[in-house]
Backbone as a chain_set.jsonl record, in Angstrom:
{"seq": "MKTRIFKNISLSIISVLIVSSVVYGALGWWEWVENADTWESLTATVWNSLVDGVVKKTGSVAETITGIKTFSSSPIVPTPTWSTEVANKGYVDWLTAPDKPVFRSYRSGNQGISWNVETIVQFNAEDYDPKNEFNTGNYRYIPQKAWYYSVNLKITFSVSDVAKTEARIYKNTSLIWIQTTTGRTNVAQNITAWLGEVVYMNGTTDYLQWRWFTTGGWNMIWGSSSTNFSAFYIGD", "coords": {"N": [[32.927, 34.033, 118.254], [35.212, 33.126, 117.121], [35.623, 34.167, 114.982], [35.491, 36.894, 116.038], [38.198, 37.076, 117.231], [39.309, 36.171, 114.384], [39.277, 38.867, 113.074], [40.922, 40.536, 114.812], [43.205, 39.273, 114.58], [43.614, 39.813, 111.742], [43.546, 42.501, 111.898], [45.647, 43.565, 113.362], [47.619, 42.208, 111.707], [47.477, 43.578, 109.337], [47.868, 45.944, 110.466], [50.493, 46.076, 111.461], [52.014, 45.587, 108.877], [50.974, 47.896, 107.65], [52.611, 49.934, 109.238], [55.076, 48.674, 108.98], [55.483, 49.649, 106.307], [55.095, 52.42, 106.322], [57.643, 52.934, 107.892], [59.64, 51.8, 106.427], [59.375, 53.149, 104.154], [59.879, 55.641, 104.66], [62.843, 55.363, 105.782], [63.979, 54.639, 103.483], [63.234, 57.291, 101.687], [65.136, 58.672, 103.263], [68.055, 57.728, 103.359], [67.784, 58.608, 100.522], [67.551, 60.852, 100.845], [70.465, 61.459, 102.11], [72.557, 60.413, 100.124], [71.771, 61.993, 97.996], [73.29, 63.734, 95.308], [72.281, 66.149, 93.857], [70.582, 68.857, 94.861], [68.885, 70.507, 94.351], [66.021, 69.153, 92.846], [65.013, 69.624, 95.537], [62.439, 70.79, 97.427], [62.046, 73.939, 99.373], [60.519, 73.734, 101.852], [60.382, 70.928, 102.43], [63.442, 70.73, 102.218], [63.645, 71.684, 104.863], [62.148, 70.5, 106.765], [63.029, 67.8, 106.837], [66.048, 67.891, 107.673], [66.81, 70.123, 109.159], [68.71, 73.254, 109.697], [71.266, 72.014, 108.547], [73.088, 72.389, 106.037], [74.35, 71.269, 102.871], [77.006, 70.743, 100.607], [78.651, 69.674, 98.162], [78.313, 66.818, 97.395], [77.312, 64.38, 99.809], [78.325, 65.275, 102.252], [77.391, 66.948, 104.839], [77.014, 70.3, 106.92], [76.888, 72.183, 109.237], [74.404, 75.634, 109.14], [75.305, 77.908, 110.719], [78.46, 79.71, 111.489], [81.524, 80.323, 109.398], [81.137, 79.938, 105.861], [83.472, 78.541, 102.977], [83.453, 79.101, 99.748], [83.429, 78.078, 96.571], [83.294, 79.913, 94.052], [82.047, 83.201, 93.804], [79.628, 84.283, 95.002], [76.132, 84.394, 93.531], [74.939, 87.605, 93.073], [71.72, 89.335, 92.345], [70.488, 91.441, 90.233], [70.221, 94.859, 90.528], [67.299, 96.691, 90.324], [65.272, 98.257, 91.016], [65.507, 102.096, 91.527], [66.728, 103.526, 93.749], [68.467, 100.826, 94.739], [69.992, 100.695, 92.885], [71.424, 102.876, 93.055], [72.938, 102.465, 95.118], [74.096, 100.365, 95.116], [75.885, 100.753, 92.98], [77.987, 102.799, 94.331], [78.536, 101.211, 96.33], [80.062, 99.87, 94.475], [81.904, 101.719, 93.549], [83.338, 102.662, 96.355], [85.0, 100.007, 96.669], [85.769, 98.445, 94.705], [88.541, 97.579, 92.904], [89.538, 98.434, 90.607], [88.876, 101.241, 90.234], [90.895, 104.117, 89.059], [93.217, 105.975, 91.459], [95.1, 108.587, 93.806], [97.288, 109.917, 95.859], [99.592, 111.96, 96.355], [103.292, 113.015, 97.565], [105.934, 114.951, 98.589], [108.248, 113.365, 100.954], [110.771, 114.863, 101.876], [112.38, 117.882, 102.099], [113.016, 119.571, 99.025], [114.872, 121.159, 97.089], [114.515, 124.343, 95.339], [115.447, 126.025, 92.52], [115.597, 129.84, 91.838], [113.635, 131.215, 89.266], [113.829, 129.155, 87.764], [111.719, 126.692, 85.759], [110.95, 124.005, 87.475], [110.651, 120.196, 88.338], [107.81, 118.811, 90.222], [109.128, 117.05, 92.966], [107.555, 114.58, 93.764], [107.773, 111.993, 96.067], [106.594, 109.673, 97.695], [103.343, 108.108, 98.809], [99.942, 108.606, 99.739], [98.116, 106.786, 99.608], [97.462, 104.433, 96.473], [96.109, 102.652, 95.206], [96.394, 101.123, 92.147], [98.837, 101.149, 91.673], [99.804, 103.57, 89.753], [100.812, 106.153, 89.934], [104.327, 107.292, 89.109], [106.616, 107.354, 91.347], [109.37, 107.239, 90.207], [109.664, 109.158, 88.254], [108.363, 110.702, 88.47], [105.168, 111.1, 87.491], [101.44, 110.539, 86.786], [100.052, 107.785, 85.957], [97.103, 107.393, 84.367], [95.385, 103.865, 83.767], [93.331, 104.046, 83.164], [90.456, 104.953, 80.873], [89.126, 108.429, 80.723], [87.465, 110.869, 82.152], [89.305, 112.952, 84.742], [89.384, 114.149, 88.224], [92.039, 116.818, 89.106], [93.509, 117.178, 91.393], [95.0, 119.841, 93.375], [97.28, 120.681, 96.322], [98.816, 123.265, 98.341], [101.543, 124.636, 100.308], [102.998, 127.015, 101.228], [105.868, 128.88, 102.118], [106.424, 132.487, 102.132], [108.176, 135.183, 102.044], [108.202, 137.774, 100.587], [107.44, 139.62, 97.659], [107.522, 138.725, 95.734], [106.259, 136.165, 92.585], [104.536, 133.071, 92.162], [104.451, 130.119, 90.153], [102.396, 127.253, 89.771], [102.811, 124.453, 87.817], [100.422, 122.553, 85.802], [101.516, 119.469, 84.053], [99.963, 117.927, 80.909], [101.614, 115.296, 79.853], [103.918, 116.989, 77.644], [102.754, 119.333, 77.416], [101.52, 122.066, 78.469], [98.367, 122.3, 80.462], [97.579, 123.987, 82.536], [98.058, 126.083, 85.103], [98.385, 128.293, 87.983], [98.904, 131.212, 89.107], [100.436, 132.903, 91.747], [101.218, 135.775, 93.676], [103.246, 136.792, 96.88], [102.291, 139.027, 99.165], [102.816, 141.117, 101.369], [106.032, 142.18, 102.295], [106.601, 140.753, 104.408], [107.156, 138.111, 106.507], [105.104, 135.283, 105.783], [102.565, 131.892, 105.801], [101.05, 130.774, 103.255], [98.387, 128.756, 101.711], [97.562, 126.7, 99.175], [94.334, 125.771, 97.288], [94.17, 123.98, 94.5], [92.26, 123.137, 91.546], [91.22, 120.344, 88.634], [89.785, 119.422, 85.583], [90.955, 116.725, 83.414], [91.382, 115.511, 80.41], [91.94, 112.024, 79.888], [93.641, 109.332, 78.048], [94.073, 106.575, 78.891], [96.614, 105.285, 78.434], [98.765, 106.338, 77.446], [98.774, 108.773, 78.439], [100.006, 111.597, 81.071], [100.112, 113.089, 83.786], [101.667, 116.104, 85.206], [103.88, 117.791, 88.057], [104.768, 121.044, 88.303], [106.975, 123.572, 89.132], [106.962, 127.224, 89.341], [109.034, 129.706, 90.454], [110.111, 133.768, 91.088], [111.299, 133.834, 93.24], [111.963, 134.123, 97.041], [109.762, 132.687, 97.665], [109.127, 129.159, 99.623], [108.706, 126.162, 99.899], [106.437, 124.283, 102.042], [106.92, 120.858, 102.71], [105.237, 117.603, 103.343], [102.464, 115.614, 103.717], [100.135, 116.361, 105.01], [100.838, 119.371, 104.461], [101.37, 119.631, 101.248], [100.22, 118.461, 98.685], [99.915, 116.185, 95.778], [96.684, 115.226, 93.794], [94.561, 112.887, 92.153], [91.517, 111.341, 90.589], [89.35, 109.204, 89.129], [86.478, 110.366, 87.31], [83.526, 108.392, 87.159], [81.22, 105.207, 86.32]], "CA": [[34.193, 34.3, 119.029], [36.633, 32.465, 116.234], [35.708, 35.6, 113.758], [36.323, 37.905, 116.036], [39.553, 36.813, 117.447], [40.007, 36.658, 113.315], [39.66, 40.139, 112.447], [41.843, 41.16, 115.93], [44.33, 38.667, 114.378], [43.904, 40.24, 111.217], [43.671, 44.069, 112.027], [47.084, 43.627, 114.296], [48.901, 41.957, 110.879], [47.562, 45.383, 108.813], [48.961, 47.484, 111.157], [52.104, 45.673, 111.251], [52.194, 45.945, 107.279], [51.102, 49.667, 107.612], [53.728, 50.464, 110.196], [56.477, 48.459, 108.699], [55.756, 50.251, 105.309], [55.614, 53.913, 106.893], [59.225, 52.966, 108.239], [60.841, 51.243, 105.438], [59.368, 53.956, 103.183], [61.191, 57.08, 105.756], [64.513, 54.997, 105.6], [64.24, 54.474, 101.959], [63.557, 58.408, 101.538], [66.086, 59.606, 104.389], [68.813, 57.11, 102.279], [68.242, 59.289, 99.069], [68.549, 62.425, 100.787], [71.63, 61.616, 102.586], [73.336, 60.286, 99.578], [71.841, 62.498, 96.629], [74.486, 64.788, 94.551], [71.624, 67.323, 93.938], [69.747, 68.946, 96.046], [67.459, 71.408, 93.773], [64.979, 68.641, 93.218], [64.582, 69.672, 97.061], [61.824, 72.05, 98.133], [62.926, 74.6, 100.921], [59.747, 72.81, 103.183], [60.938, 69.545, 102.42], [64.269, 70.352, 102.837], [63.706, 72.32, 106.174], [61.355, 69.397, 107.341], [64.076, 66.577, 106.975], [67.29, 68.22, 108.394], [66.894, 71.337, 109.454], [69.948, 73.494, 110.446], [72.015, 71.62, 108.248], [73.437, 72.529, 104.744], [74.928, 70.601, 101.769], [78.16, 71.583, 99.512], [79.025, 69.107, 97.011], [78.154, 64.878, 97.73], [76.569, 64.262, 100.8], [78.856, 66.317, 103.467], [76.464, 68.069, 105.923], [77.578, 71.642, 107.178], [75.742, 73.147, 110.024], [74.984, 76.939, 108.88], [76.142, 78.97, 111.343], [80.225, 79.791, 110.804], [82.136, 80.896, 108.013], [81.858, 78.618, 104.656], [84.047, 78.875, 102.17], [82.619, 78.997, 98.552], [84.757, 77.724, 95.276], [83.778, 80.72, 93.582], [81.378, 83.584, 93.97], [77.665, 83.642, 95.097], [74.982, 85.049, 92.476], [73.703, 88.182, 93.464], [70.737, 89.501, 91.742], [70.806, 92.617, 88.98], [69.412, 95.835, 91.188], [66.082, 96.762, 89.26], [64.82, 99.79, 91.388], [66.766, 103.591, 91.413], [67.619, 102.779, 94.734], [69.045, 99.837, 94.414], [71.154, 100.887, 91.536], [72.234, 104.077, 92.746], [72.876, 102.431, 96.351], [75.208, 99.361, 94.501], [76.879, 101.906, 92.137], [77.869, 103.863, 95.194], [79.6, 100.209, 96.764], [81.091, 99.25, 93.878], [82.809, 102.988, 93.935], [84.073, 102.145, 97.316], [85.044, 98.741, 96.902], [86.316, 98.108, 93.579], [89.876, 98.058, 92.569], [89.612, 99.172, 89.258], [89.259, 102.708, 89.854], [92.061, 104.709, 89.433], [92.662, 107.269, 92.501], [95.669, 108.526, 93.614], [97.304, 111.05, 96.473], [101.046, 111.746, 96.388], [103.475, 113.819, 98.58], [107.486, 114.725, 98.964], [108.1, 113.247, 102.052], [111.709, 115.558, 102.8], [112.624, 119.055, 101.433], [113.063, 119.682, 97.645], [115.726, 122.165, 96.59], [113.957, 124.662, 94.297], [116.41, 127.385, 91.916], [114.431, 130.53, 90.953], [113.66, 131.826, 87.733], [114.133, 127.631, 86.622], [111.032, 125.828, 85.905], [111.435, 122.067, 87.972], [109.927, 119.42, 88.185], [107.992, 118.641, 91.268], [109.651, 114.882, 92.842], [106.864, 113.189, 94.868], [108.202, 110.573, 96.135], [105.784, 109.459, 98.608], [102.132, 108.311, 98.425], [99.128, 108.461, 100.825], [97.245, 105.81, 98.72], [97.386, 104.454, 94.894], [95.856, 101.027, 94.746], [96.706, 100.237, 90.928], [100.339, 101.928, 91.224], [99.648, 103.959, 88.728], [102.004, 107.191, 90.051], [105.232, 106.861, 89.828], [107.309, 107.803, 92.598], [110.099, 107.409, 89.984], [109.672, 110.4, 87.117], [106.603, 111.387, 89.276], [104.438, 111.221, 87.132], [100.775, 109.821, 87.262], [99.211, 107.358, 84.361], [95.672, 105.847, 84.777], [95.011, 102.631, 82.936], [91.453, 103.816, 82.774], [90.0, 105.878, 79.869], [87.77, 108.675, 80.782], [87.897, 112.244, 82.947], [89.928, 112.689, 85.884], [89.67, 115.517, 88.807], [93.244, 116.739, 89.422], [93.55, 118.58, 92.534], [96.25, 120.364, 93.813], [97.342, 121.581, 97.574], [100.193, 123.62, 98.378], [101.214, 125.374, 100.899], [103.819, 128.322, 100.448], [106.392, 130.283, 102.839], [106.969, 133.425, 101.382], [108.837, 136.473, 102.547], [108.508, 138.925, 99.666], [106.508, 140.518, 96.792], [107.913, 137.596, 94.298], [105.47, 135.418, 92.596], [104.885, 131.689, 92.459], [103.146, 129.42, 89.405], [102.125, 126.247, 89.697], [101.793, 124.17, 86.53], [100.115, 121.104, 85.83], [101.658, 119.449, 82.466], [99.767, 116.87, 80.374], [102.319, 114.519, 78.758], [104.624, 117.8, 77.42], [101.741, 120.66, 76.717], [100.95, 123.178, 79.895], [97.49, 122.585, 80.81], [97.099, 124.92, 83.943], [99.236, 127.229, 85.327], [97.902, 129.204, 88.515], [99.957, 132.253, 89.788], [100.487, 133.633, 93.037], [102.167, 137.01, 94.362], [103.172, 137.537, 97.843], [101.249, 140.423, 99.507], [104.194, 141.693, 101.464], [107.258, 141.557, 102.425], [106.371, 140.473, 106.02], [106.962, 136.623, 105.76], [103.574, 134.616, 106.263], [102.64, 130.95, 105.462], [100.261, 130.858, 101.776], [97.996, 127.737, 101.305], [96.199, 127.257, 97.509], [93.827, 124.686, 96.898], [93.562, 124.081, 93.194], [91.719, 121.218, 90.959], [90.682, 121.167, 87.257], [89.346, 118.212, 84.959], [91.628, 116.287, 82.45], [90.597, 113.546, 79.94], [93.292, 110.942, 80.034], [93.617, 108.313, 77.241], [94.229, 105.341, 79.606], [97.757, 104.549, 78.042], [99.841, 107.266, 77.478], [98.613, 110.277, 78.731], [100.459, 111.505, 82.314], [100.051, 114.291, 84.34], [102.996, 115.67, 86.168], [103.318, 119.016, 88.428], [106.216, 121.764, 87.406], [106.93, 124.794, 90.011], [108.438, 127.816, 88.726], [109.062, 130.99, 91.39], [110.647, 134.136, 91.017], [111.952, 134.478, 94.386], [111.168, 134.327, 98.059], [109.028, 131.209, 98.494], [109.433, 127.911, 99.963], [107.448, 124.999, 99.93], [106.239, 123.176, 102.896], [106.433, 119.788, 102.081], [104.353, 116.832, 104.139], [101.577, 114.639, 103.208], [99.017, 117.476, 105.317], [100.508, 120.503, 103.834], [101.486, 119.812, 100.029], [100.332, 117.185, 98.11], [98.941, 116.379, 94.641], [96.363, 113.649, 93.317], [93.424, 112.644, 91.229], [90.311, 110.099, 91.016], [88.502, 108.679, 87.817], [85.061, 110.736, 87.644], [83.03, 107.973, 86.713], [80.654, 104.726, 87.489]], "C": [[35.755, 33.615, 118.338], [36.264, 33.616, 115.052], [35.73, 36.591, 114.685], [37.613, 38.097, 116.492], [40.793, 36.645, 115.95], [40.544, 37.714, 113.023], [40.709, 40.569, 113.593], [42.955, 40.751, 115.349], [44.677, 39.944, 113.168], [43.998, 42.202, 110.757], [45.088, 44.189, 112.555], [47.937, 43.373, 112.284], [48.57, 43.182, 109.812], [48.015, 46.132, 109.046], [50.33, 47.425, 111.301], [52.533, 45.776, 109.943], [51.961, 47.512, 107.114], [52.758, 50.591, 108.031], [55.163, 50.201, 109.447], [56.69, 49.044, 107.217], [56.35, 51.526, 105.031], [57.332, 53.903, 106.807], [60.54, 52.879, 107.445], [60.7, 52.755, 104.13], [60.239, 55.263, 103.922], [62.314, 56.538, 105.896], [65.056, 55.434, 104.607], [65.019, 55.862, 101.457], [64.692, 58.642, 102.484], [67.619, 59.154, 103.642], [69.124, 57.975, 101.207], [68.546, 60.402, 99.368], [69.883, 61.995, 101.055], [72.919, 61.213, 101.621], [73.152, 61.307, 98.271], [73.122, 63.419, 96.046], [73.6, 66.009, 94.527], [70.581, 67.646, 94.551], [68.812, 70.203, 95.625], [66.433, 70.937, 93.577], [63.989, 69.182, 94.809], [63.444, 70.552, 97.548], [62.398, 72.452, 99.049], [62.057, 73.696, 102.14], [60.82, 71.481, 103.104], [62.417, 69.256, 102.587], [64.679, 70.803, 104.317], [63.271, 70.996, 107.469], [62.391, 68.166, 107.443], [65.793, 66.757, 107.267], [67.553, 69.673, 108.387], [68.292, 72.02, 110.456], [71.278, 72.658, 109.995], [72.303, 72.267, 106.56], [74.115, 71.338, 104.089], [76.046, 71.35, 101.175], [77.57, 70.964, 98.066], [78.777, 67.205, 97.655], [77.148, 65.169, 99.326], [77.252, 64.344, 102.232], [78.292, 67.298, 103.374], [77.45, 68.805, 106.887], [76.569, 71.805, 108.412], [75.999, 74.861, 109.489], [75.071, 77.784, 109.47], [77.725, 78.721, 111.295], [79.939, 80.069, 109.484], [82.278, 80.06, 107.171], [82.84, 79.526, 103.904], [83.765, 78.703, 100.386], [84.229, 79.117, 97.477], [84.455, 78.85, 94.282], [82.103, 81.581, 93.946], [80.39, 83.381, 94.279], [76.73, 84.621, 94.037], [73.926, 85.959, 92.746], [73.001, 88.778, 92.424], [71.308, 91.08, 91.065], [69.584, 93.51, 89.593], [68.564, 96.332, 90.287], [65.594, 98.519, 90.006], [66.031, 100.876, 91.645], [67.39, 103.115, 92.795], [68.7, 102.158, 94.872], [70.079, 100.227, 93.88], [71.938, 101.566, 92.273], [72.905, 103.279, 94.248], [74.53, 101.12, 95.927], [76.706, 100.143, 93.554], [78.31, 102.597, 93.693], [79.281, 102.562, 96.255], [80.355, 100.381, 96.034], [82.319, 100.292, 94.029], [83.977, 102.55, 95.029], [84.962, 101.086, 97.71], [85.755, 98.516, 95.871], [87.446, 98.386, 93.173], [90.55, 98.646, 91.355], [89.578, 101.13, 89.22], [90.093, 103.557, 90.155], [91.569, 106.122, 90.572], [94.363, 107.006, 92.965], [96.18, 109.842, 94.741], [98.7, 110.755, 96.679], [101.809, 112.692, 97.275], [104.946, 113.806, 98.527], [107.541, 114.459, 100.423], [109.416, 113.64, 103.364], [111.424, 116.913, 101.684], [113.441, 118.503, 99.642], [114.211, 120.971, 97.716], [115.315, 122.935, 95.515], [114.634, 126.158, 94.153], [114.953, 128.51, 91.688], [114.809, 130.487, 89.71], [113.747, 130.515, 87.094], [112.343, 127.239, 87.202], [111.332, 124.505, 86.519], [110.14, 121.686, 88.426], [109.707, 119.067, 89.893], [107.855, 116.982, 92.183], [108.677, 114.373, 94.096], [107.138, 112.09, 95.067], [107.844, 109.737, 97.169], [104.169, 109.404, 98.37], [101.495, 107.862, 99.605], [98.526, 106.787, 100.741], [97.134, 106.11, 97.267], [97.223, 102.804, 94.537], [95.978, 100.304, 93.549], [98.058, 100.622, 90.696], [100.366, 102.08, 90.007], [100.509, 105.654, 88.725], [103.062, 106.513, 90.3], [106.502, 107.51, 90.411], [108.878, 107.972, 91.79], [110.591, 108.83, 88.978], [108.441, 111.087, 87.397], [105.907, 112.185, 88.45], [102.78, 110.318, 87.072], [99.711, 109.405, 85.39], [98.396, 106.677, 84.344], [96.222, 105.343, 83.364], [93.512, 102.813, 82.706], [91.043, 104.954, 81.767], [88.855, 106.634, 80.302], [88.683, 110.019, 81.289], [88.395, 112.215, 84.138], [89.864, 114.127, 86.774], [91.014, 115.297, 89.361], [92.993, 117.394, 90.312], [94.89, 118.76, 93.292], [96.128, 120.952, 95.467], [98.706, 121.869, 97.904], [100.226, 124.704, 99.491], [102.918, 125.546, 101.158], [104.483, 129.109, 101.726], [106.577, 131.316, 101.952], [107.17, 134.932, 102.538], [109.049, 137.511, 101.769], [107.519, 139.123, 98.912], [106.467, 139.498, 95.737], [106.342, 136.898, 93.661], [105.681, 133.916, 91.815], [103.954, 131.111, 90.889], [103.484, 128.436, 89.771], [101.28, 126.036, 88.328], [101.737, 123.033, 86.409], [100.622, 120.795, 84.362], [100.451, 118.019, 82.023], [100.318, 116.078, 79.08], [103.571, 116.498, 78.545], [103.731, 119.228, 77.345], [101.408, 120.952, 78.611], [99.33, 123.032, 79.869], [96.865, 123.587, 81.766], [98.132, 125.374, 84.588], [98.082, 128.034, 86.742], [99.0, 130.118, 89.173], [99.432, 132.831, 90.938], [101.607, 134.655, 93.22], [101.72, 137.155, 95.573], [102.63, 138.757, 98.022], [102.337, 141.401, 99.948], [104.992, 141.708, 101.806], [107.819, 141.04, 104.023], [106.42, 138.82, 105.724], [106.0, 135.719, 106.656], [103.458, 133.427, 105.428], [101.143, 131.242, 103.676], [99.54, 129.141, 101.447], [96.934, 127.966, 100.349], [95.869, 125.815, 97.728], [93.07, 124.769, 95.517], [93.05, 122.85, 92.349], [91.06, 121.826, 89.178], [90.276, 119.605, 87.098], [89.713, 117.713, 83.622], [91.381, 115.409, 82.003], [91.918, 112.807, 79.699], [92.959, 109.874, 79.051], [93.51, 106.981, 77.554], [95.358, 104.235, 79.329], [98.447, 105.108, 78.251], [100.085, 108.345, 77.85], [98.846, 110.443, 80.533], [100.135, 112.616, 82.668], [101.673, 114.703, 85.576], [102.644, 117.382, 86.793], [104.502, 119.707, 88.673], [105.89, 122.803, 88.288], [107.774, 125.427, 89.365], [108.312, 129.756, 89.606], [110.264, 131.688, 90.744], [111.818, 134.442, 92.576], [111.434, 134.443, 95.678], [110.507, 133.732, 98.582], [109.768, 130.034, 98.513], [108.379, 127.286, 100.326], [107.371, 124.399, 101.458], [105.901, 122.473, 102.259], [106.008, 118.817, 103.357], [103.402, 116.362, 103.122], [99.994, 115.632, 103.142], [99.373, 119.157, 104.262], [100.37, 120.777, 102.016], [101.079, 118.757, 99.293], [99.246, 117.329, 96.577], [98.209, 114.931, 94.144], [95.212, 113.709, 92.629], [92.655, 111.738, 91.311], [89.931, 110.107, 89.572], [87.544, 108.919, 88.36], [84.392, 109.593, 86.492], [82.263, 106.609, 87.433], [81.355, 103.522, 87.857]], "O": [[36.895, 33.597, 118.802], [37.091, 33.639, 114.14], [36.105, 37.599, 114.085], [38.204, 39.147, 116.239], [42.017, 36.768, 115.913], [41.732, 37.889, 112.755], [41.631, 41.14, 113.011], [43.89, 41.551, 115.387], [45.549, 40.798, 113.325], [44.355, 42.831, 109.761], [45.727, 45.1, 112.029], [48.639, 44.237, 111.758], [49.576, 43.786, 109.441], [48.562, 47.0, 108.365], [51.153, 48.34, 111.287], [53.706, 46.143, 109.887], [52.74, 48.231, 106.488], [53.536, 51.371, 107.481], [56.081, 51.007, 109.293], [57.837, 49.023, 106.77], [57.262, 51.9, 104.293], [58.075, 54.529, 106.051], [61.674, 53.353, 107.515], [61.619, 53.221, 103.456], [61.306, 55.643, 103.44], [63.129, 57.395, 106.239], [66.027, 56.178, 104.465], [66.18, 56.04, 101.086], [65.505, 59.037, 101.648], [68.371, 60.08, 103.337], [70.279, 58.209, 100.85], [69.373, 61.1, 98.781], [70.622, 62.173, 100.087], [74.068, 61.479, 101.973], [74.12, 61.506, 97.537], [73.957, 63.651, 96.92], [74.041, 66.983, 95.137], [69.678, 66.85, 94.805], [68.109, 70.798, 96.441], [65.481, 71.659, 93.87], [62.783, 69.123, 95.047], [63.933, 71.248, 98.438], [63.196, 71.764, 99.687], [62.6, 73.118, 103.081], [61.859, 71.294, 103.737], [62.852, 68.156, 102.929], [65.711, 70.45, 104.887], [63.797, 70.693, 108.539], [62.324, 67.601, 108.535], [66.614, 65.858, 107.084], [68.388, 70.261, 107.699], [68.757, 71.557, 111.498], [72.233, 72.548, 110.764], [71.253, 72.605, 106.014], [74.438, 70.406, 104.825], [76.028, 72.579, 101.244], [76.699, 71.324, 97.274], [79.517, 66.791, 98.547], [76.466, 66.149, 99.625], [76.878, 63.672, 103.193], [78.317, 68.223, 102.562], [78.386, 68.283, 107.493], [75.4, 71.443, 108.28], [77.103, 75.395, 109.387], [74.918, 78.83, 108.839], [78.171, 77.594, 111.075], [78.95, 80.101, 108.751], [83.24, 79.296, 107.252], [83.036, 80.733, 104.044], [84.205, 77.602, 100.054], [85.311, 79.704, 97.5], [85.364, 78.931, 93.456], [81.123, 80.912, 94.272], [79.918, 82.287, 93.97], [77.022, 85.817, 94.064], [72.713, 85.748, 92.763], [73.655, 88.809, 91.382], [72.338, 91.665, 91.398], [68.393, 93.256, 89.414], [69.109, 96.475, 89.192], [65.645, 99.619, 89.455], [67.201, 100.589, 91.9], [68.406, 102.425, 92.876], [69.787, 102.692, 95.091], [71.16, 100.091, 94.454], [73.107, 101.194, 92.373], [73.863, 104.024, 94.454], [75.656, 101.162, 96.421], [77.932, 100.036, 93.564], [79.524, 102.632, 93.492], [80.398, 102.861, 96.679], [81.402, 100.942, 96.356], [83.425, 99.978, 94.468], [85.129, 102.206, 94.766], [85.595, 101.088, 98.766], [86.88, 98.278, 96.31], [87.603, 99.591, 92.981], [91.663, 99.142, 91.175], [90.083, 101.946, 88.448], [90.231, 103.906, 91.328], [90.572, 106.836, 90.676], [94.966, 105.951, 92.767], [95.518, 110.868, 94.585], [99.104, 109.659, 97.07], [101.022, 113.376, 97.93], [105.421, 112.676, 98.416], [106.942, 115.233, 101.17], [109.508, 113.35, 104.557], [110.594, 116.975, 100.778], [114.093, 117.518, 99.296], [114.124, 121.698, 98.706], [115.647, 122.408, 94.453], [114.59, 127.098, 94.947], [113.779, 128.212, 91.472], [115.792, 130.007, 89.146], [113.752, 130.545, 85.864], [111.832, 127.363, 88.315], [112.14, 123.851, 85.859], [109.103, 122.271, 88.739], [110.615, 118.999, 90.721], [106.974, 116.123, 92.131], [109.068, 113.879, 95.154], [106.807, 111.16, 94.331], [108.73, 109.014, 97.625], [103.612, 110.371, 97.851], [101.991, 107.063, 100.399], [98.536, 105.906, 101.602], [96.888, 107.194, 96.737], [97.923, 102.036, 93.877], [95.777, 99.089, 93.556], [98.51, 100.461, 89.562], [100.746, 101.256, 89.175], [100.762, 106.236, 87.671], [103.202, 105.596, 91.108], [107.281, 108.162, 89.717], [109.702, 108.665, 92.387], [111.697, 109.367, 89.033], [107.735, 111.824, 86.708], [105.858, 113.414, 88.44], [102.986, 109.149, 87.398], [99.172, 110.002, 84.458], [98.535, 105.454, 84.309], [96.907, 105.796, 82.447], [92.707, 102.016, 82.224], [91.501, 106.048, 82.097], [87.752, 106.094, 80.383], [89.868, 110.283, 81.085], [87.908, 111.314, 84.821], [90.218, 115.166, 86.217], [91.378, 114.255, 89.906], [92.194, 118.318, 90.159], [95.64, 117.871, 93.697], [95.125, 121.551, 95.854], [99.626, 121.055, 97.825], [99.31, 125.505, 99.681], [103.788, 124.68, 101.253], [103.776, 129.901, 102.349], [106.948, 130.961, 100.833], [106.487, 135.419, 103.44], [109.981, 138.265, 102.052], [106.451, 138.8, 99.432], [105.526, 139.401, 94.949], [105.322, 137.149, 94.303], [106.633, 133.619, 91.094], [102.901, 131.67, 90.583], [104.642, 128.276, 90.155], [100.271, 126.524, 87.82], [102.661, 122.292, 86.742], [100.323, 121.58, 83.462], [100.182, 117.196, 82.898], [99.915, 116.062, 77.917], [103.857, 117.029, 79.618], [104.404, 120.246, 77.18], [101.173, 120.207, 79.563], [98.876, 123.841, 79.06], [95.681, 123.914, 81.685], [99.208, 124.791, 84.46], [96.942, 128.311, 86.369], [99.95, 129.588, 89.75], [98.267, 133.185, 91.121], [102.777, 134.393, 92.943], [100.562, 137.461, 95.86], [102.495, 139.535, 97.077], [102.759, 142.304, 99.225], [105.19, 140.494, 101.77], [108.93, 140.982, 104.549], [105.775, 138.334, 104.796], [106.089, 135.496, 107.864], [104.043, 133.498, 104.348], [100.548, 132.314, 103.577], [100.311, 128.341, 100.918], [95.972, 128.734, 100.344], [96.603, 124.917, 98.139], [91.975, 125.275, 95.27], [93.463, 121.706, 92.541], [90.69, 122.905, 88.715], [90.339, 118.748, 87.98], [89.034, 118.078, 82.662], [91.115, 114.39, 82.641], [92.888, 113.406, 79.235], [91.827, 109.423, 79.223], [92.983, 106.188, 76.775], [95.371, 103.042, 79.63], [99.13, 104.823, 79.235], [101.152, 108.955, 77.768], [98.191, 109.749, 81.31], [99.783, 113.351, 81.745], [102.36, 114.008, 86.325], [101.723, 118.099, 86.401], [105.377, 119.074, 89.264], [104.702, 123.108, 88.389], [108.83, 125.022, 88.879], [107.601, 130.695, 89.245], [111.161, 131.11, 90.13], [112.829, 135.134, 92.699], [110.243, 134.757, 95.669], [110.334, 133.845, 99.795], [110.728, 129.764, 97.791], [107.372, 127.688, 100.91], [108.44, 124.062, 101.967], [105.036, 122.619, 101.395], [106.421, 119.209, 104.449], [103.476, 116.626, 101.922], [99.162, 115.776, 102.247], [98.564, 119.827, 103.62], [99.674, 121.638, 101.477], [101.948, 117.887, 99.337], [98.315, 118.091, 96.317], [98.783, 113.844, 94.073], [94.8, 114.861, 92.497], [92.948, 110.995, 92.248], [90.242, 111.075, 88.878], [87.201, 108.39, 89.418], [84.577, 109.714, 85.281], [82.353, 106.485, 88.655], [81.031, 102.904, 88.871]]}, "num_chains": 1, "name": "protein.A"}
């Protein structure tokens, strides 16, 4: 009888010691987790089992996973390796990166053009120019990234005779592109022309400018949708 009582007491004591050890160990582990400054040593499995639904930034301040988080630096994005990933990344970079030169300008009101005189077209407004490279004071486009550029011109005229007109694109002081259009009849009509060219720009001093020459009978129809001058960087 005494032996059985002794065994029961011993088992009870052992059980209490085991439970106490487990509880103490768990509390100690949890205290370490709550006060840890570095979380790299925790595996995903351990982390999720301990604090499911909670994230840590610096120190021991916990936040819920849901909601908008502010980081002191940009997250590290792996470099794409698969060809489709590379292509898609390049497309996204093109749409979002602020360092891709592009602009489109236009004339917001009428500009008097004298016949038989080469005249600088005074584009004084812009649809877009994120890098502020088109100068609405001297009407020059001076991109700050060296490479080839696609230069585009849309012109809408009102013409009433068979006189001719010329759109002249200058790179610096050199004429690099001329487009001549001649009126078809003496009946008043509107003519729209789309012109395009590829030009290398050195990214520092090179500039583009549009000048107009007409022998008479032509009037420009101004406005963003009718007449505009644009260019964009051709590259990655």
